[in-house]
Phi, psi and omega in degrees: 000137178287161178282164177304314182298318179297317181295313181300313180298318182298309183288326177295319179293320181294319183049046179301136179085354181292134180211103184281004179263351184288136177244338178278183181095190184231144180262135178236149183233151169255105184292344182284332186226348180095357176301145174218148180217139172254127178248136173233130185238133178224147174263131176242174178293342178266352182129202184286141170238116180251124175239153183207160166207169180160183179238125179183180181285175181294332177294316178296317179297316178297318179298317179292318179298314179297315178298318180298316180294316182293323184285340183302122177083359179261162176278162177302316181297320180296314181291322178298317179298315181291317181299318178298318178298313182297319179296320177298321178301317182290342182269352181282149178285321181263154177294135176249134179240154176233139180299146183302332182256005180287142178292145178262137182305121173080346189270125174250331182240172170054043183293328180297312179296320180296319178293325176293324176297316178301314179299311180301311186292326176292328176290321183284354175301334182276352185233079188300326181289312181288332179301324180298328179292310183289333181273350181308309180297325183289313177296321178297319179300312179300314181297317179299316179297320181291334180275344184274000000 
């Protein structure tokens, strides 16, 4: 398993799903640090397509990139189930682990990225201030789905 730092740098650098041309979607803010993200969600015949842009730290960028990769090809319900699970992990006081071969809620594709998200979020449970940065895209995604 890669370290937290390696995972964060990788996904922040990739910026999967980033699209600075999108004007539709909804903007969400983290009032604690000033991060903001615009999410645009579309259903395709292959599943969900999540695009985003915004201004924020590398944690927010890594969180958005990871969410974009995990959501590719999944249904809205599947991603909502997994996102809710991941957010709960980050909210726990103690580290939560999942067995390497245990099924992940809702995920049929992109299991490597999903397991890295589980690992990251269980680590960020210990850092409540920084946790808000990485969870901004995830919480925004859940809120966007509930509004649709």
